[in-house]
SEPAMAR-495519 format. One line per field, with one value per atom (N, C-alpha, C): x, y, z; atom name; residue in one letter; residue number from 1. Coordinates in nm, 3 decimals. Example, Ala and Ser with C-alpha at 12.3 -4.5 7.8 and 13.67 -1.06 7.14 Angstrom:
SEPAMAR-495519
X	1.319:1.230:1.320:1.285:1.367:1.290
Y	-0.569:-0.450:-0.330:-0.225:-0.106:0.003
Z	0.780:0.780:0.780:0.708:0.714:0.787
atome	N:CA:C:N:CA:C
residu	a:a:a:s:s:s
num	1:1:1:2:2:2
This chain:
SEPAMAR-495519
X	12.348:12.374:12.258:12.135:12.024:11.978:12.077:12.042:12.117:12.222:12.269:12.183:12.106:12.025:11.909:11.881:11.756:11.811:11.948:11.968:11.972:12.015:12.019:11.879:11.786:11.648:11.610:11.626:11.583:11.643:11.778:11.865:11.799:11.735:11.699:11.559:11.488:11.366:11.359:11.455:11.472:11.515:11.598:11.629:11.513:11.438:11.320:11.230:11.234:11.115:11.161:11.284:11.331:11.309:11.335:11.320:11.175:11.058:10.939:10.902:10.947:10.951:10.995:11.096:11.156:11.067:11.031:10.934:10.799:10.744:10.626:10.657:10.750:10.794:10.803:10.870:10.908:10.775:10.674:10.548:10.463:10.480:10.392:10.462:10.594:10.682:10.623:10.621:10.565:10.424:10.340:10.205:10.211:10.295:10.323:10.357:10.443:10.500:10.370:10.323:10.206:10.110:10.083:9.975:10.020:10.143:10.165:10.144:10.146:10.135:9.979:9.912:9.772:9.686:9.752:9.695:9.603:9.641:9.564:9.632:9.576:9.635:9.610:9.499:9.469:9.561:9.641:9.755:9.866:9.900:10.010:9.945:9.818:9.741:9.748:9.718:9.699:9.868:9.961:10.096:10.175:10.148:10.243:10.220:10.319:10.296:10.250:10.193:10.148:10.278:10.394:10.497:10.599:10.548:10.650:10.696:10.809:10.873:10.926:10.904:10.956:11.047:11.153:11.251:11.244:11.186:11.163:11.291:11.301:11.428:11.469:11.389:11.434:11.472:11.475:11.519:11.409:11.272:11.158:11.134:11.115:11.060:10.929:10.859:10.715:10.644:10.568:10.511:10.398:10.330:10.236:10.135:10.063:9.967:9.999:10.124:10.182:10.185:10.239:10.276:10.151:10.062:9.920:9.849:9.853:9.794:9.810:9.972:10.027:10.011:9.962:9.944:9.818:9.799:9.678:9.714:9.612:9.603:9.711:9.800:9.864:9.789:9.843:9.775:9.752:9.649:9.627:9.775:9.798:9.903:10.050:10.011:10.145:10.094:10.173:10.146:10.284:10.265:10.407:10.392:10.499:10.518:10.655:10.621:10.736:10.766:10.897:10.918:11.031:11.013:11.111:11.218:11.338:11.458:11.575:11.646:11.765:11.729:11.627:11.552:11.653:11.682:11.736:11.686:11.695:11.606:11.699:11.713:11.773:11.666:11.637:11.546:11.592:11.560:11.609:11.484:11.423:11.308:11.193:11.162:11.028:11.090:11.198:11.253:11.328:11.283:11.344:11.362:11.491:11.539:11.569:11.500:11.507:11.578:11.651:11.684:11.669:11.639:11.612:11.613:11.611:11.611:11.464:11.409:11.282:11.310:11.280:11.282:11.166:11.162:11.056:11.053:10.959:10.935:10.798:10.811:10.726:10.691:10.562:10.529:10.486:10.555:10.527:10.497:10.361:10.306:10.364:10.387:10.441:10.553:10.637:10.791:10.819:10.926:10.951:11.055:11.038:11.143:11.167:11.295:11.336:11.424:11.375:11.454:11.475:11.595:11.594:11.594:11.565:11.580:11.613:11.727:11.770:11.683:11.618:11.510:11.553:11.533:11.570:11.469:11.389:11.266:11.302:11.256:11.257:11.105:11.101:10.947:10.963:10.868:10.839:10.722:10.727:10.621:10.541:10.406:10.347:10.196:10.178:10.048:10.040:10.167:10.143:10.143:10.165:10.152:10.260:10.319:10.450:10.401:10.471:10.436:10.558:10.524:10.643:10.679:10.786:10.833:10.910:10.996:11.064:11.110:11.117:11.171:11.247:11.349:11.443:11.455:11.440:11.455:11.561:11.662:11.776:11.756:11.753:11.745:11.893:11.883:12.026:12.045:12.170:12.215:12.297:12.291:12.377:12.428:12.541:12.630:12.532:12.541:12.469:12.529:12.464:12.518:12.638:12.742:12.843:12.854:12.917:12.934:13.049:13.057:13.187:13.269:13.389:13.487:13.595:13.653:13.774:13.903:14.003:14.128:14.143:14.090:14.101:14.012:13.889:13.785:13.864:13.928:13.989:14.107:14.179:14.316:14.299:14.222:14.213:14.205:14.141:14.111:14.234:14.315:14.449:14.553:14.598:14.705:14.676:14.737:14.765:14.654:14.597:14.516:14.552:14.524:14.561:14.458:14.432:14.356:14.439:14.465:14.554:14.699:14.728:14.836:14.830:14.703:14.678:14.702:14.730:14.745:14.665:14.597:14.508:14.556:14.600:14.652:14.546:14.508:14.431:14.514:14.521:14.597:14.500:14.569:14.496:14.533:14.430:14.505:14.444:14.489:14.436:14.307:14.202:14.081:14.001:14.042:13.983:14.081:14.010:14.085:14.094:14.190:14.195:14.263:14.215:14.247:14.287:14.368:14.375:14.488:14.500:14.569:14.708:14.802:14.926:14.950:14.985:15.000:14.886:14.764:14.651:14.633:14.583:14.545:14.444:14.478:14.396:14.265:14.159:14.047:13.983:13.898:13.868:13.767:13.780:13.676:13.568:13.481:13.388:13.292:13.276:13.206:13.063:12.962:12.820:12.768:12.814:12.765:12.872:12.867:12.975:13.032:13.162:13.237:13.196:13.097:13.095:13.157:13.217:13.257:13.236:13.225:13.206:13.290:13.307:13.391:13.302:13.308:13.218:13.228:13.112:13.107:13.088:13.109:13.092:12.993:12.857:12.740:12.726:12.770:12.742:12.828:12.957:13.034:13.045:13.060:13.078:13.207:13.263:13.374:13.310:13.299:13.251:13.383:13.424:13.539:13.466:13.569:13.541:13.666:13.612:13.678:13.690:13.830:13.842:13.785:13.816:13.754:13.781:13.897:13.974:13.915:13.828:13.769:13.872:13.988:14.066:14.035:14.041:14.007:14.123:14.029:14.122:14.094:14.020:13.984:13.875:13.844:13.711:13.670:13.518:13.469:13.424:13.471:13.442:13.324:13.212:13.096:13.038:13.021:12.991:12.852:12.741:12.600:12.573:12.584:12.517:12.639:12.801:12.870:12.992:13.089:13.197:13.335:13.437:13.568:13.631:13.676:13.747:13.880:13.902:14.046:14.113:14.219:14.279:14.385:14.363:14.470:14.621:14.716:14.857:14.947:14.897:15.004:14.925
Y	7.534:7.570:7.652:7.612:7.655:7.801:7.843:7.994:8.100:8.034:8.131:8.172:8.088:8.111:8.217:8.168:8.223:8.397:8.416:8.530:8.627:8.567:8.643:8.666:8.587:8.615:8.732:8.730:8.840:8.981:8.965:9.099:9.144:9.051:9.078:9.155:9.077:9.140:9.288:9.312:9.427:9.546:9.510:9.595:9.635:9.524:9.552:9.643:9.609:9.704:9.823:9.856:10.014:10.074:9.986:10.037:10.082:9.986:10.015:10.148:10.162:10.291:10.398:10.399:10.525:10.553:10.470:10.484:10.530:10.484:10.562:10.694:10.730:10.870:10.952:10.913:10.978:11.025:10.944:10.970:11.064:11.054:11.130:11.277:11.280:11.404:11.481:11.424:11.478:11.524:11.457:11.498:11.640:11.633:11.763:11.877:11.862:11.988:12.000:11.911:11.935:12.013:11.998:12.066:12.225:12.234:12.385:12.460:12.404:12.480:12.474:12.380:12.354:12.433:12.460:12.525:12.464:12.322:12.228:12.188:12.280:12.271:12.137:12.075:11.955:11.843:11.815:11.740:11.735:11.876:11.884:11.876:11.905:11.876:11.747:11.654:11.514:11.435:11.504:11.434:11.472:11.600:11.670:11.596:11.573:11.525:11.673:11.635:11.781:11.854:11.803:11.870:11.910:11.914:11.938:12.085:12.090:12.227:12.211:12.338:12.351:12.478:12.479:12.591:12.606:12.718:12.757:12.824:12.856:12.924:13.048:13.117:13.243:13.224:13.094:13.094:13.108:13.111:13.118:12.982:12.963:12.838:12.823:12.759:12.745:12.617:12.625:12.501:12.459:12.358:12.276:12.387:12.461:12.528:12.640:12.708:12.820:12.790:12.643:12.586:12.545:12.482:12.467:12.592:12.707:12.810:12.881:12.861:12.925:12.872:12.741:12.689:12.743:12.811:12.892:12.895:12.894:12.906:13.024:12.991:13.108:13.216:13.343:13.460:13.461:13.524:13.544:13.603:13.553:13.595:13.490:13.407:13.311:13.153:13.078:12.947:12.852:12.743:12.667:12.540:12.446:12.320:12.293:12.212:12.169:12.015:11.968:11.841:11.781:11.653:11.585:11.534:11.578:11.482:11.454:11.372:11.320:11.267:11.206:11.162:11.053:11.060:10.955:10.939:10.821:10.796:10.700:10.749:10.653:10.614:10.476:10.434:10.337:10.384:10.299:10.280:10.158:10.113:10.221:10.294:10.377:10.526:10.554:10.689:10.679:10.794:10.788:10.951:10.967:11.088:11.081:11.189:11.195:11.321:11.331:11.472:11.448:11.567:11.573:11.721:11.738:11.858:11.905:11.988:12.032:12.133:12.113:12.173:12.241:12.393:12.473:12.546:12.528:12.604:12.665:12.812:12.903:13.027:13.014:13.160:13.268:13.388:13.489:13.622:13.626:13.734:13.732:13.611:13.585:13.560:13.576:13.562:13.405:13.328:13.210:13.221:13.149:13.133:13.019:12.975:12.811:12.852:12.763:12.776:12.640:12.626:12.492:12.481:12.381:12.403:12.254:12.239:12.139:12.115:12.001:11.985:11.862:11.886:11.743:11.730:11.619:11.571:11.471:11.471:11.372:11.335:11.191:11.135:11.036:11.022:10.925:10.829:10.710:10.596:10.595:10.627:10.611:10.556:10.441:10.368:10.344:10.291:10.238:10.345:10.472:10.575:10.669:10.698:10.789:10.938:11.012:11.163:11.252:11.366:11.455:11.512:11.506:11.580:11.682:11.703:11.824:11.841:11.963:11.972:12.120:12.090:12.213:12.242:12.373:12.419:12.495:12.485:12.560:12.596:12.716:12.791:12.767:12.675:12.662:12.767:12.831:12.935:12.889:12.987:12.952:13.078:13.055:13.178:13.276:13.408:13.500:13.496:13.560:13.570:13.677:13.626:13.703:13.784:13.934:14.038:14.016:14.014:14.020:14.141:14.127:14.233:14.236:14.363:14.349:14.380:14.366:14.367:14.514:14.613:14.762:14.774:14.718:14.721:14.657:14.542:14.465:14.522:14.618:14.644:14.737:14.814:14.910:14.833:14.698:14.626:14.534:14.522:14.436:14.496:14.415:14.462:14.379:14.441:14.361:14.427:14.361:14.425:14.359:14.419:14.372:14.372:14.263:14.266:14.201:14.293:14.266:14.222:14.087:14.009:13.946:13.957:13.899:13.973:13.903:13.973:13.895:13.974:13.899:13.984:13.909:13.956:13.927:14.013:14.000:13.998:13.919:13.913:13.932:14.019:14.013:13.919:13.837:13.717:13.761:13.685:13.719:13.689:13.596:13.600:13.625:13.700:13.738:13.781:13.763:13.792:13.666:13.662:13.566:13.631:13.582:13.644:13.530:13.570:13.472:13.511:13.461:13.487:13.424:13.495:13.406:13.274:13.194:13.066:12.957:13.021:12.948:12.940:12.863:12.868:12.980:13.074:13.176:13.123:13.198:13.165:13.275:13.223:13.324:13.427:13.540:13.650:13.693:13.702:13.739:13.865:13.942:14.074:14.025:14.086:14.072:14.176:14.294:14.440:14.511:14.656:14.762:14.742:14.709:14.711:14.581:14.510:14.391:14.267:14.195:14.057:13.937:13.826:13.693:13.571:13.492:13.380:13.259:13.207:13.085:12.972:12.931:12.836:12.877:12.996:13.060:13.188:13.118:13.231:13.322:13.278:13.356:13.471:13.475:13.587:13.666:13.804:13.920:13.997:14.050:14.153:14.266:14.375:14.493:14.609:14.649:14.750:14.896:14.940:15.084:15.184:15.308:15.423:15.524:15.591:15.715:15.828:15.953:16.072:16.081:16.034:16.045:15.931:15.844:15.731:15.609:15.627:15.505:15.391:15.274:15.159:15.173:15.187:15.178:15.072:14.965:14.844:14.793:14.671:14.627:14.565:14.567:14.469:14.357:14.254:14.096:14.095:14.104:14.073:13.911:13.870:13.728:13.732:13.712:13.711:13.877:13.892:14.015:14.100:14.032:14.124:14.117:14.231:14.270:14.243:14.226:14.237:14.334:14.430:14.563:14.524:14.502:14.492:14.620:14.684:14.790:14.782:14.867:14.831:14.881:14.808:14.831:14.820:14.785:14.800:14.768
Z	-5.966:-6.108:-6.183:-6.124:-6.196:-6.133:-6.045:-5.991:-6.102:-6.166:-6.272:-6.366:-6.466:-6.554:-6.479:-6.376:-6.313:-6.281:-6.240:-6.207:-6.344:-6.431:-6.587:-6.614:-6.590:-6.636:-6.548:-6.423:-6.337:-6.372:-6.403:-6.471:-6.583:-6.678:-6.805:-6.788:-6.692:-6.670:-6.593:-6.515:-6.455:-6.559:-6.657:-6.759:-6.841:-6.887:-6.965:-6.899:-6.776:-6.705:-6.694:-6.678:-6.678:-6.823:-6.932:-7.077:-7.081:-7.021:-7.027:-6.966:-6.841:-6.758:-6.847:-6.883:-6.965:-7.093:-7.157:-7.283:-7.238:-7.113:-7.071:-7.016:-6.960:-6.923:-7.037:-7.131:-7.257:-7.306:-7.328:-7.369:-7.296:-7.172:-7.079:-7.079:-7.091:-7.106:-7.245:-7.339:-7.469:-7.442:-7.370:-7.349:-7.264:-7.147:-7.096:-7.161:-7.259:-7.332:-7.431:-7.484:-7.572:-7.494:-7.388:-7.303:-7.266:-7.255:-7.260:-7.378:-7.511:-7.615:-7.643:-7.585:-7.621:-7.507:-7.407:-7.278:-7.214:-7.203:-7.127:-6.981:-6.871:-6.750:-6.672:-6.730:-6.670:-6.662:-6.779:-6.795:-6.679:-6.654:-6.557:-6.410:-6.393:-6.251:-6.237:-6.322:-6.312:-6.280:-6.361:-6.355:-6.232:-6.174:-6.068:-5.945:-5.874:-5.738:-5.637:-5.532:-5.446:-5.402:-5.388:-5.328:-5.449:-5.568:-5.701:-5.685:-5.743:-5.769:-5.903:-5.977:-6.109:-6.115:-6.165:-6.194:-6.338:-6.384:-6.501:-6.570:-6.724:-6.765:-6.715:-6.636:-6.573:-6.442:-6.390:-6.256:-6.153:-6.197:-6.079:-6.039:-5.920:-5.843:-5.847:-5.897:-5.904:-5.846:-5.742:-5.693:-5.776:-5.726:-5.810:-5.869:-5.774:-5.806:-5.891:-5.874:-5.973:-6.114:-6.114:-6.244:-6.332:-6.255:-6.304:-6.351:-6.265:-6.308:-6.411:-6.449:-6.524:-6.670:-6.704:-6.816:-6.880:-6.978:-7.052:-7.194:-7.268:-7.422:-7.457:-7.558:-7.625:-7.681:-7.650:-7.679:-7.843:-7.909:-8.041:-8.099:-8.226:-8.310:-8.264:-8.170:-8.115:-8.120:-8.180:-8.194:-8.211:-8.159:-8.180:-8.139:-8.122:-8.078:-8.002:-7.921:-7.833:-7.837:-7.878:-7.944:-7.839:-7.782:-7.693:-7.794:-7.769:-7.829:-7.727:-7.757:-7.673:-7.556:-7.540:-7.394:-7.344:-7.220:-7.132:-7.004:-6.937:-6.818:-6.741:-6.620:-6.521:-6.405:-6.421:-6.335:-6.217:-6.093:-5.962:-5.907:-5.902:-5.837:-5.856:-5.753:-5.762:-5.784:-5.822:-5.864:-6.003:-6.088:-6.216:-6.239:-6.308:-6.353:-6.484:-6.571:-6.701:-6.730:-6.853:-6.903:-7.065:-7.121:-7.267:-7.308:-7.420:-7.489:-7.572:-7.535:-7.585:-7.690:-7.811:-7.943:-7.946:-7.950:-7.959:-8.101:-8.175:-8.310:-8.277:-8.270:-8.257:-8.370:-8.385:-8.500:-8.406:-8.410:-8.335:-8.440:-8.441:-8.542:-8.667:-8.718:-8.862:-8.879:-8.768:-8.745:-8.698:-8.761:-8.705:-8.605:-8.494:-8.391:-8.354:-8.330:-8.291:-8.152:-8.051:-7.927:-7.893:-7.778:-7.739:-7.583:-7.534:-7.371:-7.331:-7.232:-7.177:-7.047:-7.024:-6.899:-6.837:-6.713:-6.622:-6.526:-6.528:-6.451:-6.337:-6.217:-6.129:-6.105:-6.121:-6.114:-5.996:-5.930:-5.807:-5.841:-5.810:-5.828:-5.677:-5.695:-5.568:-5.618:-5.555:-5.544:-5.706:-5.757:-5.892:-5.999:-5.963:-6.054:-6.041:-6.156:-6.170:-6.158:-6.058:-6.043:-6.048:-6.127:-6.135:-5.997:-5.970:-5.834:-5.831:-5.941:-5.979:-6.143:-6.178:-6.330:-6.325:-6.399:-6.420:-6.560:-6.602:-6.760:-6.766:-6.860:-6.884:-7.048:-7.052:-7.215:-7.260:-7.378:-7.436:-7.536:-7.533:-7.620:-7.745:-7.841:-7.964:-8.013:-8.093:-8.141:-8.231:-8.217:-8.300:-8.440:-8.519:-8.651:-8.665:-8.729:-8.733:-8.862:-8.820:-8.916:-8.999:-9.136:-9.208:-9.183:-9.174:-9.143:-9.247:-9.255:-9.354:-9.253:-9.337:-9.261:-9.213:-9.273:-9.223:-9.093:-9.103:-8.979:-8.867:-8.876:-8.757:-8.721:-8.793:-8.746:-8.618:-8.568:-8.472:-8.324:-8.335:-8.213:-8.193:-8.259:-8.248:-8.154:-8.041:-7.964:-7.843:-7.725:-7.592:-7.497:-7.419:-7.317:-7.195:-7.084:-6.942:-6.823:-6.750:-6.635:-6.536:-6.435:-6.329:-6.367:-6.345:-6.384:-6.524:-6.573:-6.703:-6.829:-6.932:-7.068:-7.177:-7.246:-7.348:-7.487:-7.568:-7.705:-7.811:-7.882:-7.977:-8.135:-8.209:-8.327:-8.450:-8.540:-8.682:-8.772:-8.826:-8.911:-9.058:-9.152:-9.272:-9.287:-9.231:-9.252:-9.119:-9.029:-8.908:-8.789:-8.674:-8.548:-8.447:-8.384:-8.272:-8.142:-8.026:-7.907:-7.812:-7.720:-7.606:-7.482:-7.389:-7.263:-7.280:-7.234:-7.235:-7.176:-7.258:-7.235:-7.265:-7.330:-7.367:-7.519:-7.570:-7.716:-7.748:-7.849:-7.915:-7.972:-7.971:-8.019:-8.114:-8.193:-8.300:-8.230:-8.278:-8.241:-8.349:-8.346:-8.439:-8.398:-8.517:-8.479:-8.483:-8.377:-8.357:-8.404:-8.347:-8.388:-8.345:-8.391:-8.362:-8.244:-8.238:-8.123:-8.020:-8.074:-7.973:-8.028:-7.985:-8.025:-7.948:-8.021:-7.946:-7.981:-7.902:-7.951:-7.986:-8.096:-8.135:-8.038:-7.986:-7.889:-7.745:-7.724:-7.609:-7.581:-7.599:-7.635:-7.499:-7.387:-7.254:-7.236:-7.321:-7.295:-7.422:-7.409:-7.511:-7.481:-7.588:-7.545:-7.613:-7.529:-7.566:-7.555:-7.671:-7.672:-7.646:-7.580:-7.537:-7.614:-7.638:-7.692:-7.623:-7.653:-7.573:-7.624:-7.605:-7.647:-7.808:-7.852:-7.992:-8.051:-8.024:-8.096:-8.092:-8.023:-8.015:-7.934:-7.949:-7.869:-7.756:-7.639:-7.496:-7.407:-7.441:-7.383:-7.407:-7.338:-7.368:-7.216:-7.237:-7.108:-7.163:-7.073:-7.091:-7.014:-7.071:-7.011:-7.016:-6.883:-6.858:-6.780:-6.871:-6.815:-6.773:-6.642:-6.592:-6.504:-6.511:-6.467:-6.570:-6.524:-6.603:-6.592:-6.660:-6.625:-6.740:-6.676:-6.751:-6.777:-6.909:-6.974:-7.046:-6.991:-7.045:-7.138:-7.255:-7.365:-7.325:-7.350:-7.284:-7.393:-7.513:-7.631:-7.764
atome	N:CA:C:N:CA:C:N:CA:C:N:CA:C:N:CA:C:N:CA:C:N:CA:C:N:CA:C:N:CA:C:N:CA:C:N:CA:C:N:CA:C:N:CA:C:N:CA:C:N:CA:C:N:CA:C:N:CA:C:N:CA:C:N:CA:C:N:CA:C:N:CA:C:N:CA:C:N:CA:C:N:CA:C:N:CA:C:N:CA:C:N:CA:C:N:CA:C:N:CA:C:N:CA:C:N:CA:C:N:CA:C:N:CA:C:N:CA:C:N:CA:C:N:CA:C:N:CA:C:N:CA:C:N:CA:C:N:CA:C:N:CA:C:N:CA:C:N:CA:C:N:CA:C:N:CA:C:N:CA:C:N:CA:C:N:CA:C:N:CA:C:N:CA:C:N:CA:C:N:CA:C:N:CA:C:N:CA:C:N:CA:C:N:CA:C:N:CA:C:N:CA:C:N:CA:C:N:CA:C:N:CA:C:N:CA:C:N:CA:C:N:CA:C:N:CA:C:N:CA:C:N:CA:C:N:CA:C:N:CA:C:N:CA:C:N:CA:C:N:CA:C:N:CA:C:N:CA:C:N:CA:C:N:CA:C:N:CA:C:N:CA:C:N:CA:C:N:CA:C:N:CA:C:N:CA:C:N:CA:C:N:CA:C:N:CA:C:N:CA:C:N:CA:C:N:CA:C:N:CA:C:N:CA:C:N:CA:C:N:CA:C:N:CA:C:N:CA:C:N:CA:C:N:CA:C:N:CA:C:N:CA:C:N:CA:C:N:CA:C:N:CA:C:N:CA:C:N:CA:C:N:CA:C:N:CA:C:N:CA:C:N:CA:C:N:CA:C:N:CA:C:N:CA:C:N:CA:C:N:CA:C:N:CA:C:N:CA:C:N:CA:C:N:CA:C:N:CA:C:N:CA:C:N:CA:C:N:CA:C:N:CA:C:N:CA:C:N:CA:C:N:CA:C:N:CA:C:N:CA:C:N:CA:C:N:CA:C:N:CA:C:N:CA:C:N:CA:C:N:CA:C:N:CA:C:N:CA:C:N:CA:C:N:CA:C:N:CA:C:N:CA:C:N:CA:C:N:CA:C:N:CA:C:N:CA:C:N:CA:C:N:CA:C:N:CA:C:N:CA:C:N:CA:C:N:CA:C:N:CA:C:N:CA:C:N:CA:C:N:CA:C:N:CA:C:N:CA:C:N:CA:C:N:CA:C:N:CA:C:N:CA:C:N:CA:C:N:CA:C:N:CA:C:N:CA:C:N:CA:C:N:CA:C:N:CA:C:N:CA:C:N:CA:C:N:CA:C:N:CA:C:N:CA:C:N:CA:C:N:CA:C:N:CA:C:N:CA:C:N:CA:C:N:CA:C:N:CA:C:N:CA:C:N:CA:C:N:CA:C:N:CA:C:N:CA:C:N:CA:C:N:CA:C:N:CA:C:N:CA:C:N:CA:C:N:CA:C:N:CA:C:N:CA:C:N:CA:C:N:CA:C:N:CA:C:N:CA:C:N:CA:C:N:CA:C:N:CA:C:N:CA:C:N:CA:C:N:CA:C:N:CA:C:N:CA:C:N:CA:C:N:CA:C:N:CA:C:N:CA:C:N:CA:C:N:CA:C:N:CA:C:N:CA:C:N:CA:C:N:CA:C:N:CA:C:N:CA:C:N:CA:C:N:CA:C:N:CA:C:N:CA:C:N:CA:C:N:CA:C:N:CA:C:N:CA:C:N:CA:C:N:CA:C:N:CA:C:N:CA:C:N:CA:C:N:CA:C:N:CA:C:N:CA:C:N:CA:C:N:CA:C:N:CA:C:N:CA:C:N:CA:C
residu	m:m:m:r:r:r:l:l:l:v:v:v:p:p:p:l:l:l:a:a:a:l:l:l:v:v:v:c:c:c:l:l:l:g:g:g:t:t:t:t:t:t:a:a:a:l:l:l:a:a:a:a:a:a:e:e:e:d:d:d:v:v:v:a:a:a:a:a:a:s:s:s:l:l:l:q:q:q:t:t:t:r:r:r:t:t:t:q:q:q:k:k:k:l:l:l:l:l:l:d:d:d:a:a:a:i:i:i:t:t:t:n:n:n:g:g:g:d:d:d:a:a:a:s:s:s:v:v:v:w:w:w:a:a:a:q:q:q:s:s:s:m:m:m:d:d:d:e:e:e:r:r:r:a:a:a:r:r:r:v:v:v:v:v:v:d:d:d:e:e:e:a:a:a:g:g:g:q:q:q:v:v:v:l:l:l:d:d:d:r:r:r:k:k:k:a:a:a:m:m:m:v:v:v:d:d:d:g:g:g:i:i:i:r:r:r:p:p:p:l:l:l:p:p:p:p:p:p:g:g:g:i:i:i:s:s:s:g:g:g:t:t:t:l:l:l:r:r:r:v:v:v:t:t:t:k:k:k:f:f:f:q:q:q:a:a:a:t:t:t:v:v:v:d:d:d:q:q:q:d:d:d:t:t:t:a:a:a:v:v:v:t:t:t:t:t:t:y:y:y:v:v:v:a:a:a:e:e:e:e:e:e:d:d:d:e:e:e:t:t:t:f:f:f:h:h:h:g:g:g:a:a:a:q:q:q:i:i:i:h:h:h:s:s:s:s:s:s:y:y:y:r:r:r:m:m:m:s:s:s:d:d:d:t:t:t:w:w:w:l:l:l:k:k:k:r:r:r:q:q:q:n:n:n:t:t:t:w:w:w:k:k:k:l:l:l:l:l:l:a:a:a:s:s:s:q:q:q:v:v:v:l:l:l:a:a:a:l:l:l:r:r:r:s:s:s:d:d:d:p:p:p:p:p:p:a:a:a:v:v:v:p:p:p:t:t:t:t:t:t:a:a:a:e:e:e:q:q:q:r:r:r:r:r:r:p:p:p:y:y:y:c:c:c:g:g:g:r:r:r:y:y:y:a:a:a:l:l:l:g:g:g:d:d:d:l:l:l:t:t:t:y:y:y:e:e:e:i:i:i:k:k:k:c:c:c:e:e:e:p:p:p:d:d:d:g:g:g:m:m:m:t:t:t:g:g:g:g:g:g:t:t:t:t:t:t:g:g:g:r:r:r:p:p:p:a:a:a:k:k:k:a:a:a:l:l:l:r:r:r:l:l:l:e:e:e:s:s:s:p:p:p:d:d:d:v:v:v:f:f:f:f:f:f:v:v:v:p:p:p:g:g:g:e:e:e:p:p:p:r:r:r:i:i:i:r:r:r:r:r:r:i:i:i:f:f:f:q:q:q:r:r:r:d:d:d:a:a:a:t:t:t:g:g:g:r:r:r:i:i:i:s:s:s:g:g:g:f:f:f:v:v:v:e:e:e:r:r:r:r:r:r:e:e:e:s:s:s:w:w:w:d:d:d:l:l:l:l:l:l:w:w:w:k:k:k:r:r:r:v:v:v:g:g:g
num	1:1:1:2:2:2:3:3:3:4:4:4:5:5:5:6:6:6:7:7:7:8:8:8:9:9:9:10:10:10:11:11:11:12:12:12:13:13:13:14:14:14:15:15:15:16:16:16:17:17:17:18:18:18:19:19:19:20:20:20:21:21:21:22:22:22:23:23:23:24:24:24:25:25:25:26:26:26:27:27:27:28:28:28:29:29:29:30:30:30:31:31:31:32:32:32:33:33:33:34:34:34:35:35:35:36:36:36:37:37:37:38:38:38:39:39:39:40:40:40:41:41:41:42:42:42:43:43:43:44:44:44:45:45:45:46:46:46:47:47:47:48:48:48:49:49:49:50:50:50:51:51:51:52:52:52:53:53:53:54:54:54:55:55:55:56:56:56:57:57:57:58:58:58:59:59:59:60:60:60:61:61:61:62:62:62:63:63:63:64:64:64:65:65:65:66:66:66:67:67:67:68:68:68:69:69:69:70:70:70:71:71:71:72:72:72:73:73:73:74:74:74:75:75:75:76:76:76:77:77:77:78:78:78:79:79:79:80:80:80:81:81:81:82:82:82:83:83:83:84:84:84:85:85:85:86:86:86:87:87:87:88:88:88:89:89:89:90:90:90:91:91:91:92:92:92:93:93:93:94:94:94:95:95:95:96:96:96:97:97:97:98:98:98:99:99:99:100:100:100:101:101:101:102:102:102:103:103:103:104:104:104:105:105:105:106:106:106:107:107:107:108:108:108:109:109:109:110:110:110:111:111:111:112:112:112:113:113:113:114:114:114:115:115:115:116:116:116:117:117:117:118:118:118:119:119:119:120:120:120:121:121:121:122:122:122:123:123:123:124:124:124:125:125:125:126:126:126:127:127:127:128:128:128:129:129:129:130:130:130:131:131:131:132:132:132:133:133:133:134:134:134:135:135:135:136:136:136:137:137:137:138:138:138:139:139:139:140:140:140:141:141:141:142:142:142:143:143:143:144:144:144:145:145:145:146:146:146:147:147:147:148:148:148:149:149:149:150:150:150:151:151:151:152:152:152:153:153:153:154:154:154:155:155:155:156:156:156:157:157:157:158:158:158:159:159:159:160:160:160:161:161:161:162:162:162:163:163:163:164:164:164:165:165:165:166:166:166:167:167:167:168:168:168:169:169:169:170:170:170:171:171:171:172:172:172:173:173:173:174:174:174:175:175:175:176:176:176:177:177:177:178:178:178:179:179:179:180:180:180:181:181:181:182:182:182:183:183:183:184:184:184:185:185:185:186:186:186:187:187:187:188:188:188:189:189:189:190:190:190:191:191:191:192:192:192:193:193:193:194:194:194:195:195:195:196:196:196:197:197:197:198:198:198:199:199:199:200:200:200:201:201:201:202:202:202:203:203:203:204:204:204:205:205:205:206:206:206:207:207:207:208:208:208:209:209:209:210:210:210:211:211:211:212:212:212:213:213:213:214:214:214:215:215:215:216:216:216:217:217:217:218:218:218:219:219:219:220:220:220:221:221:221:222:222:222:223:223:223:224:224:224:225:225:225:226:226:226:227:227:227:228:228:228:229:229:229:230:230:230:231:231:231:232:232:232:233:233:233:234:234:234:235:235:235
């Protein structure tokens, strides 16, 4: 009977230890981000495992030396801060996986810029010290500003477009445009720049409309990152 309370105590102690590790890693993570904006490479050199790999927002894979060598003071005219938010940690004995959003506020030659990055790190405990083994950065995207349109401006885009056996229909609504393939809910379309539209909540995709020699809309390119789908107007 005495084993039951003892087991509960052990579970509570383990959970508390995991919370302590998570809090410690969050503090260390913030110090790593501060070191980027401060140009202090020594913080990264002390925290990284010799075998560490970092995948940056451009998709490049950096080893420990390349990452440490890349930490330098920001150029003149540029300053900023990186702040850890939405931090989560999963701790399993000598391994911890964290994920968080780094919010960046940057001053670029007088202009104010804000960016967000989803980051995931893997830490290993070696000789009672946590070392960063892997880190991956994903730049988060947001919708661009929408340009207001009138009913007359929207009218030329409305109609049906085909890609193989798929049909995409754009409808003119009283307050905007919607588009969708047959059998699926239509989604709002918003103008970003002349002949370029986006769907709110889908910042990786653009619909770039094409015109024939007379200026009439003949179709659109659905651009997904670096590759295109060509839809032809059919009605």
